[in-house]
Phi, psi and omega in degrees: 000149183271082184238151176250136173219146183290141178296143181289163179282118179265167179270352180213161179296323180295321177296320179296319179297321179296319179297319180297316179296317179296319179298316180295321179296313179299317181293327178295317178295318178297323179296319178298316178299317181298313180297320180297312181294318179294323178297315179298317179296319181294317182291334181275348185288135182276341181212172187295318181297315178298323179298310181298315180299318182295320183292312182292325178294320179296322180298313182291321178295336180270002174120351176290148180283327189206143175211141179206150169244117188250150178290163180299322180256155180303125183188183175295146181293148173293315181204139182221142173215144181083187183243124180287339183292333182269004181271115179283331181218143181233151174229145179220156182208139179293145176257116183243138171245104189060239183267348185273139175268115182276331183167205178220142177266130180233128180231133180243147181236156183291332179207172183280152177272152176296330176237094184300342181293332181297305179297328177298315179295323178299310182296320179297317180294318179296321179298319177295318179298314180298318179297314179295319179294322178296320177296321180295311183294327178292319177296319179295319179296321178297315178298320179299314180297318179296315181296318181296315179295321179296315181299314181293325178292330182278343175284147184295139179284333175212165183240156184300148175246135181209150182293336185265348187207152175232136176250138175219141184219157176213144175232131179232117178290161179296150178295333172279106187293349178280351183260114173241120184261194182240036180281144176214163169218158182197146170212134189206149176286129180277327179114351180246020182100338180272161176241124179281145182224138173208151173210144184194177184213116176276134179295144178097179182221166175097192187298318182296322178294320179295319178295315179297324176300314179298322179293319180294314180298317181292324179296320178293318178300317183291322184280335190306316183297339184266006185227145171258338181257120176299324180295317178295323178295315180293325175297320177296313179299322179301326181281337184251349186286119182274068178292142184273161181300324181285343179262305171087303185206169177213142172261153183199154164237132179219146181187192184228131170259129180249106182292347180290328176233005175073019183263147173243119182245126187214168173225157184238135174247075177069020186262153175305140186290147176293167177232128176265134181236120178278180179296338178276005178070009179281127181273140176236129179285128174265164182293148174231232175084205184081170179261142179298157174290146174095003180266003176078023179214170178297149178289342174056043178243138171281173170275135177246140182233138175214143178273133179259092178294157170304134183087355180260143179236143170251120181256119175245143190205162174261168189290353173297341177281351182242327195263045174274357172218178180278356183259095182293324179299316177296322177297319178295320179295318179295323178296314180296321178295318180296321178296317180295325185270352182257131178278082183295318183294329183265359183270142176288331179228076186298323180294315178292324177298323178292318176300316181297322180292320183285317186265018176290329184241355180225155176272140174276110183280349176226157178292153185224136176235141180223136177232124181246129177248120185240132175282138180247165179128181185274323185211174180298152177290154182287331184245127176249130176235134183208147169290160178273110176213167191307317183270004184296322181296317179295321178296318179297317179296319179297317179295317180293322177300316178298322180296315182293320177296320178295327180277354177088018180290148178289166179297317180296317179297320180298314181295323179296316179295317184295322177300309184291314182292327177301320177293320180295320179293319178300319177296319181297320180289318185284320188262350183287176180295141178303130180076003182277180181240165174227161180232147173235115182249128183242133179214133176249125177240108185056242182258019180240131177257128178249127177234122179244128178248120182238139174236159182283131177084165176289160179298139174279147179287153176218159180280125181286144171206181186293340182267001185238177175080017183258358183298310182296316176302321179294317179298316179295329181288327185257337181261153177277342178204137179226128175223145182236131174235138181221149178212183180289342184254339183197163173230134182232141173242121181251124182245138179237141182224130174280127183237042184299329183260009182290000000 
């Protein structure tokens, strides 16, 4: 501990000198410890007030009787620790940040040192440390303010409005105000009837991340009119995006919503996968994957397509919505639970409602952006188009169930249709072209419901075994009519159901 005590009375001058030397040695070591600990506290402080408080507290905890940082003119102290009344001796030194005098550091001790030069050097060294640390936090705070304003200025002030779709977005900065990230969201009219969509996250924090975020968002906007394939567009952006060494890479989802058929077609560059939410609030994971932008290689993502029925929402988000703890699996589970429990379709601000649900009990340690795409209208679309991915069959059944309920079909008729069409969709996913899409077309003519399931390309062959080959018998058992047409470009299964009692 950095304590002063008067040297004891010796019987000889040589004994007294030895005591003085030992006292000076002990105080010198204690002084080194004090300066080291105070330096660590100063460098860890996020702002000037925290810096002053940390330094004076560290001084008192290390054995000083009293410590304070006072303003240049008489006024209330910036920070005080300990009791000045118990200080037998005080030392003070001006605190300078470059040429400006911020205040003065004052430290008091219970008694005088045998070598007064030691505490003087301690106070002088601490004053320099406080000044340099104060300059650092002020520079960091300035950069933070610039980065935060730049980031908010680069986010869109409004989102497109259309009768078939609604866009809603929310951005929430990290609870640690010193962290400014590179998260963005965007939706914009392309000019050919489609609406461009993007969301992403630039690695790193601070001004450079905010600048890189603006460049990535602007590059996608600029490239969108020249591409029909989101994957090709992201590959192009990957080749021209000038990411800096301190930033390195960015994850993104970019795509096109087409209100003419209600489809959202997108590609992923290493970004967390979107989530589709039906009217029943059940969340379905959509495909993600791909390689991040800026790694010097193709993003290696296919194009994914999903139909956005009325009442259906597509939730896109950055990893700040998941990474408020070190357990990403728990974060994903909490996100899915929050989506299930939040009425996105009925909310005026669904993205903000989702943020409020997730961060009601936890702090967001990173900034978070969310973009929600919602289908509008009275009932489900007649035609469903989707890429073949694991949850596509469940999404197709959910969409078809809503369509049948909207059409007034009975419960028994609905279950019969879902059994048969579910097998047809499973066949389309399993036997269709790799990376291809399938369509489900629903049409009611009088008391007969016609459902046609088409996939791209002819059916692929598979090895027969006892567990396979039951799809057609199931379809024949539940449908009143089954017909199959195939060509080099597509295969279709048409199912007919009598709904006289619907």
